[in-house]
C-alpha positions as CSV (number, residue, x, y, z in Angstrom):
1,M,-4.4,-32.2,1.4
2,T,-4.6,-28.7,-0.1
3,Y,-6.1,-25.5,1.8
4,D,-8.7,-24.9,-0.5
5,E,-9.9,-28.3,-0.1
6,V,-10.4,-28.1,3.6
7,V,-11.9,-24.4,2.9
8,E,-14.3,-26.1,1.2
9,A,-15.6,-28.7,3.4
10,V,-15.1,-26.3,5.8
11,D,-17.7,-24.2,4.2
12,T,-19.9,-27.0,3.4
13,I,-20.1,-28.0,7.3
14,R,-20.5,-24.4,8.2
15,A,-23.5,-24.2,6.3
16,T,-25.5,-26.7,8.6
17,G,-24.8,-24.1,11.1
18,K,-22.1,-25.3,13.0
19,A,-19.4,-22.9,14.1
20,I,-15.8,-23.2,12.3
21,E,-14.2,-23.8,16.0
22,Q,-16.7,-26.5,16.5
23,I,-15.8,-28.5,13.7
24,P,-13.4,-31.3,14.4
25,A,-10.6,-32.6,12.3
26,R,-12.5,-36.0,11.9
27,E,-15.4,-34.3,10.6
28,I,-13.4,-32.3,7.9
29,R,-11.4,-35.6,7.0
30,T,-14.9,-37.3,6.3
31,A,-15.6,-34.6,4.1
32,V,-12.8,-34.6,2.0
33,G,-12.7,-38.3,1.2
34,D,-11.0,-39.9,4.0
35,R,-7.7,-38.4,3.4
36,G,-5.3,-36.0,4.9
37,S,-3.4,-36.1,8.3
38,L,-5.7,-34.7,11.3
39,K,-2.5,-32.3,12.0
40,T,-2.8,-31.0,8.6
41,L,-6.5,-30.6,8.5
42,L,-6.6,-28.8,11.7
43,K,-3.8,-26.5,10.5
44,H,-5.7,-25.3,7.5
45,R,-9.0,-25.1,9.5
46,D,-7.4,-22.7,12.0
47,R,-5.6,-20.6,9.3
48,Y,-9.0,-20.3,7.4
49,K,-10.5,-19.5,11.0
50,E,-8.0,-16.7,11.3
51,K,-8.3,-15.6,8.1
52,L,-12.4,-15.3,8.4
53,E,-11.6,-13.1,11.7
54,E,-9.5,-10.5,9.9
55,P,-11.4,-7.5,9.3
56,E,-11.7,-6.5,5.6
57,P,-9.8,-3.2,4.6
58,E,-12.4,-1.0,4.0
59,Q,-13.7,-1.3,7.8
60,Y,-10.2,0.5,8.8
61,V,-10.2,3.1,5.8
62,T,-12.7,4.5,3.9
63,D,-13.2,6.4,0.5
64,D,-13.4,9.7,2.5
65,D,-10.0,8.7,4.4
66,I,-8.5,8.1,1.3
67,A,-9.8,11.2,-0.2
68,R,-8.3,13.1,2.4
69,V,-4.9,11.7,2.5
70,R,-4.8,12.2,-1.5
71,T,-5.8,16.3,-0.8
72,I,-2.6,16.2,2.0
73,V,-0.2,14.4,-0.1
74,N,-1.0,16.8,-2.9
75,E,-0.6,20.0,-1.0
76,V,2.5,18.8,0.8
77,V,4.0,17.9,-3.2
78,A,2.8,21.2,-4.0
79,R,4.5,23.2,-1.5
80,H,7.9,21.3,-2.4
81,I,7.6,22.2,-5.9
82,A,7.2,25.9,-4.9
83,T,9.8,26.0,-2.5
84,D,12.1,24.2,-5.1
85,R,11.4,26.6,-7.8
86,E,11.9,29.6,-5.5
87,K,15.3,28.3,-4.6
88,T,16.0,27.9,-8.4
89,E,14.6,31.5,-8.9
90,I,17.0,32.9,-6.0
91,E,20.2,30.7,-7.2
92,V,19.4,32.0,-11.1
93,V,19.4,35.9,-9.7
94,E,22.2,35.2,-7.5
95,G,24.3,33.5,-10.3
96,A,23.7,36.6,-12.5
97,R,24.5,38.9,-10.0
98,A,27.9,37.1,-9.1
99,D,28.4,37.0,-13.0
100,Q,28.0,40.8,-13.2
101,G,30.2,41.4,-10.5
102,T,33.1,39.6,-11.9
103,R,32.8,40.9,-15.3
104,G,33.7,44.3,-14.5
105,K,32.3,47.7,-16.3
106,D,33.5,47.2,-19.5
107,Y,31.9,43.9,-20.1
108,R,30.3,43.3,-23.6
109,P,28.6,40.0,-24.3
110,R,30.1,38.2,-26.8
111,G,28.8,38.3,-30.3
112,R,28.4,42.0,-30.2
113,R,30.3,44.5,-31.8
114,S,30.4,48.1,-31.6
């Protein structure tokens, strides 16, 4: 007996006006052609009931919420990129200053001859 078969049977019975918790295993068993153990039928029914009771994700998170989160994430990423660029620029400038300090006054770049 598969979960999907039980779901189909339960939905058929629910269409008659019965609440899912009022549907006994024997009624489900009859609806699926007298197949399956009562324990398995109840297990699938209860699993389906839990699934029906789960709120849909959109009840928690709206499109506006997603847009706000996206904006915040983009701002954070932009700040990190800007900070990394600043650090890189500082390192380049400090490296250039250090190079000038170690070369001395008579330093001439390679390839230039006077």
